[in-house]
C-alpha positions as CSV (number, residue, x, y, z in Angstrom):
1,X,0.0,0.0,0.0
2,X,1.5,3.3,-1.0
3,X,0.6,6.9,-0.4
4,X,1.7,10.4,-1.5
5,X,2.7,10.8,2.2
6,X,5.2,8.0,2.3
7,X,7.9,10.4,1.1
8,X,6.7,13.1,3.5
9,X,6.6,11.2,6.9
10,X,7.6,13.4,9.8
11,X,8.0,16.4,7.5
12,X,4.3,16.8,7.6
13,X,4.6,18.2,11.1
14,X,5.7,21.6,9.6
15,X,2.0,22.3,9.1
16,X,1.4,22.0,12.9
17,X,3.5,25.2,13.4
18,X,1.3,27.5,11.3
19,X,-1.0,30.0,12.9
20,X,-4.0,28.3,11.3
21,X,-3.1,25.1,13.2
22,X,-3.9,26.9,16.5
23,X,-7.4,27.7,15.1
24,X,-7.8,24.1,13.9
25,X,-6.7,22.4,17.1
26,X,-8.9,24.6,19.3
27,X,-12.0,24.1,17.1
28,X,-11.5,20.3,17.0
29,X,-11.1,20.3,20.8
30,X,-14.3,22.3,21.2
31,X,-16.2,19.8,18.9
32,X,-15.0,16.6,20.5
33,X,-14.9,17.5,24.2
34,X,-18.7,17.2,24.8
35,X,-18.7,13.7,23.3
36,X,-15.6,12.5,25.1
37,X,-17.2,13.7,28.4
38,X,-20.3,11.5,27.9
39,X,-18.4,8.2,28.7
40,X,-15.8,7.2,31.2
41,X,-12.6,6.4,29.3
42,X,-14.2,6.6,25.8
43,X,-12.7,4.7,22.9
44,X,-11.6,6.9,20.0
45,X,-10.8,6.0,16.4
46,X,-8.5,8.5,14.7
47,X,-8.7,8.1,11.0
48,X,-6.1,9.9,8.8
49,X,-4.0,10.0,12.0
50,X,-0.8,11.0,10.2
51,X,2.1,11.2,12.7
52,X,-0.3,10.9,15.7
53,X,-0.8,14.6,16.6
54,X,-4.6,14.3,17.2
55,X,-4.3,10.8,18.6
56,X,-2.2,12.2,21.5
57,X,-4.6,15.1,21.8
58,X,-7.6,12.8,22.1
59,X,-5.8,11.0,25.1
60,X,-5.0,14.4,26.6
61,X,-8.7,15.5,26.2
62,X,-10.1,12.5,28.0
63,X,-10.1,9.4,25.7
64,X,-9.2,6.2,27.5
65,X,-8.0,4.4,24.3
66,X,-7.1,5.7,20.9
67,X,-6.6,3.6,17.7
68,X,-4.9,5.6,14.9
69,X,-5.2,4.6,11.3
70,X,-3.5,6.1,8.3
71,X,-2.9,5.2,4.6
72,X,0.8,6.0,4.8
73,X,3.2,3.4,6.2
74,X,5.8,6.1,6.6
75,X,3.5,8.2,8.8
76,X,2.3,5.3,10.9
77,X,6.0,4.4,11.6
78,X,6.6,8.0,12.8
79,X,3.4,7.9,14.9
80,X,4.5,4.6,16.6
81,X,7.7,6.3,17.7
82,X,5.7,8.9,19.6
83,X,4.2,6.2,21.9
84,X,5.7,6.6,25.4
85,X,6.8,3.6,27.5
86,X,3.9,4.3,29.9
87,X,1.4,4.3,27.0
88,X,2.8,1.1,25.7
89,X,2.5,-0.5,29.2
90,X,-1.1,0.8,29.6
91,X,-2.1,-0.2,26.1
92,X,-3.9,3.1,25.5
93,X,-2.5,4.0,22.0
94,X,-2.2,1.9,18.9
95,X,-1.3,2.8,15.3
96,X,-1.9,0.7,12.1
97,X,-1.9,1.3,8.4
98,X,-5.3,1.2,6.7
99,X,-7.4,2.8,4.0
100,X,-10.6,4.5,5.1
101,X,-12.2,3.8,1.7
102,X,-12.0,0.0,2.3
103,X,-11.4,-0.3,6.0
104,X,-14.6,-1.9,7.0
105,X,-15.0,-3.2,10.6
106,X,-11.6,-3.3,12.2
107,X,-10.9,-6.9,13.4
108,X,-10.4,-7.5,17.1
109,X,-11.6,-4.0,18.1
110,X,-14.7,-3.2,20.0
111,X,-16.9,-0.4,18.6
112,X,-15.7,3.1,19.3
113,X,-17.6,5.9,21.1
114,X,-16.1,8.6,18.8
115,X,-14.2,8.7,15.5
116,X,-12.3,11.6,14.2
117,X,-11.0,12.4,10.7
118,X,-9.0,15.6,10.6
119,X,-8.4,16.2,6.9
120,X,-9.7,12.7,6.0
121,X,-12.8,13.5,3.9
122,X,-10.9,15.8,1.6
123,X,-9.4,12.7,0.0
124,X,-12.8,11.7,-1.3
125,X,-12.9,12.3,-5.1
126,X,-16.7,11.9,-5.3
127,X,-20.0,11.1,-3.5
128,X,-19.1,7.4,-4.0
129,X,-15.8,7.8,-2.2
130,X,-17.5,9.9,0.5
131,X,-20.1,7.2,1.1
132,X,-17.4,4.5,1.3
133,X,-15.5,6.5,3.9
134,X,-18.6,7.0,6.0
135,X,-19.4,3.3,5.7
136,X,-16.1,2.6,7.3
137,X,-16.8,5.2,10.0
138,X,-20.2,3.8,10.7
139,X,-19.0,0.2,10.8
140,X,-16.7,1.0,13.7
141,X,-18.9,3.3,15.8
142,X,-21.3,2.3,18.5
143,X,-25.0,3.1,18.0
144,X,-25.2,6.7,19.3
145,X,-21.5,7.3,18.5
146,X,-20.2,10.4,16.7
147,X,-17.8,11.4,14.0
148,X,-16.0,14.7,14.1
149,X,-14.1,15.7,10.9
150,X,-12.2,18.6,9.5
151,X,-12.9,19.5,5.9
152,X,-12.2,22.3,3.5
153,X,-14.5,25.3,3.9
154,X,-18.1,24.1,3.7
155,X,-19.9,25.6,0.7
156,X,-21.9,24.4,-2.3
157,X,-20.3,27.0,-4.5
158,X,-16.8,25.6,-4.4
159,X,-16.0,27.4,-7.7
160,X,-16.6,30.8,-6.2
161,X,-14.5,29.9,-3.1
162,X,-11.7,28.5,-5.4
163,X,-11.6,31.7,-7.5
164,X,-11.6,33.9,-4.4
165,X,-8.8,31.8,-2.7
166,X,-6.6,31.8,-5.8
167,X,-7.0,35.5,-6.2
168,X,-6.2,36.3,-2.5
169,X,-3.1,34.0,-2.6
170,X,-2.0,35.7,-5.8
171,X,-2.0,39.0,-4.1
172,X,-0.5,37.8,-0.8
173,X,1.3,34.5,-1.6
174,X,3.0,34.1,1.8
175,X,0.4,35.4,4.2
176,X,-0.7,32.1,5.7
177,X,2.5,30.1,5.4
178,X,0.7,27.7,3.1
179,X,-0.9,27.8,-0.3
180,X,-4.0,25.9,-1.4
181,X,-3.9,25.9,-5.2
182,X,-7.3,25.2,-6.8
183,X,-6.0,23.9,-10.1
184,X,-8.8,21.9,-11.8
185,X,-12.6,21.6,-11.5
186,X,-13.9,18.0,-11.4
187,X,-15.7,16.9,-14.5
188,X,-18.6,15.7,-12.2
189,X,-19.1,19.2,-11.0
190,X,-18.8,18.0,-7.4
191,X,-15.8,20.1,-6.5
192,X,-12.2,20.9,-7.3
193,X,-8.8,19.3,-7.3
194,X,-6.3,21.1,-5.0
195,X,-2.6,21.1,-4.2
196,X,-1.5,22.2,-0.7
197,X,2.0,23.6,-0.6
198,X,3.8,24.5,2.6
199,X,6.2,27.5,2.5
200,X,8.4,26.4,5.4
201,X,11.4,24.1,5.5
202,X,11.3,21.3,4.7
203,X,9.2,22.0,1.6
204,X,6.0,19.8,1.6
205,X,3.2,19.5,-0.9
206,X,0.4,17.1,-1.5
207,X,-2.9,16.9,-3.5
208,X,-6.5,16.4,-2.4
209,X,-10.1,17.5,-3.2
210,X,-12.6,20.2,-2.1
211,X,-16.1,18.8,-2.6
212,X,-19.4,20.5,-2.1
213,X,-20.9,20.7,1.3
214,X,-23.9,18.7,0.2
215,X,-21.6,15.8,-0.9
216,X,-20.3,15.4,2.7
217,X,-23.9,15.4,4.1
218,X,-25.2,13.0,1.4
219,X,-22.2,10.7,1.9
220,X,-22.7,10.6,5.6
221,X,-26.4,9.5,5.2
222,X,-25.7,7.0,2.4
223,X,-22.8,5.6,4.5
224,X,-25.1,4.7,7.4
225,X,-24.8,7.8,9.6
226,X,-28.4,8.5,10.2
227,X,-28.2,11.0,13.1
228,X,-27.9,14.7,13.2
229,X,-25.3,16.5,11.0
230,X,-23.9,19.8,12.3
231,X,-21.3,22.2,10.9
232,X,-19.8,24.0,13.9
233,X,-19.0,27.7,13.8
234,X,-15.2,28.3,13.4
235,X,-14.0,30.4,16.3
236,X,-10.8,32.4,16.7
237,X,-9.0,31.4,19.9
238,X,-7.2,34.0,21.9
239,X,-4.0,32.1,21.6
240,X,-4.0,32.7,17.8
241,X,-4.6,36.4,18.3
242,X,-1.8,36.6,20.9
243,X,0.6,35.0,18.4
244,X,-0.1,37.1,15.3
245,X,-2.3,40.1,16.3
246,X,-5.9,40.8,15.4
247,X,-5.3,42.3,12.0
248,X,-3.7,39.1,10.7
249,X,-7.1,37.4,10.9
250,X,-9.4,40.0,9.4
251,X,-9.1,38.6,5.9
252,X,-9.4,35.0,7.1
253,X,-13.0,35.5,8.4
254,X,-14.0,38.0,5.8
255,X,-13.4,35.5,3.0
256,X,-14.4,32.5,4.9
257,X,-12.2,30.2,7.0
258,X,-10.1,27.6,5.2
259,X,-11.7,24.8,7.2
260,X,-15.0,23.4,8.4
261,X,-15.8,21.1,11.3
262,X,-18.5,18.5,10.6
263,X,-20.1,16.6,13.5
264,X,-22.2,13.5,12.4
265,X,-24.1,11.4,14.9
266,X,-24.8,7.7,14.3
């Protein structure tokens, strides 16, 4: 099994040092905390776990056990190196290679209380892919469980957002420390192909997709997630303001935040 991330590995962590990562982390925390608090030592499935950043955060925020899954062997190997001796002894953290499109029910694992997918669904190329990912999510969740995912900005007019983003980045190419290049509209009309390019060192880039908001919602239902779907409001944490100042974020919210947080109950 190969992935565009196999050559990236630990270099992906450069994105966790961007100002927008502060916004992302706090908004993910705000979304998952109410669900982690519902159960004592809840079981969490972290899909697209990468090098384990959010797997460790889930433990920090109250999960009793976290199973991290990623398509990239390289990233999973890096993630395994982050497991402490105490975590190994307690058996609270595990990482394995797997593809969310075909994952199905994970063998030898009990159903999970919560599943997360921070930048998972943006690798869906179509409604069919989205449905397959949600089938994997649903297969591993308890009845009443929840999925929390981070996606590109939720909109059904992806073309307008793509044109706006490309224009803003043309005028201020280094403002955010990362460029999201919308380079081709999908023939299906469901969204756009994008390339994410980090400006730091080491230089990192990868490709994914920005699909319409309605595709995420339809895929969730078709994939067996029949509960409520909520898009949370993206909030600016004080930590981000303290790091960069208020003016830095004016354009970010005027044009629409780069991300969305979707909460889907089973």
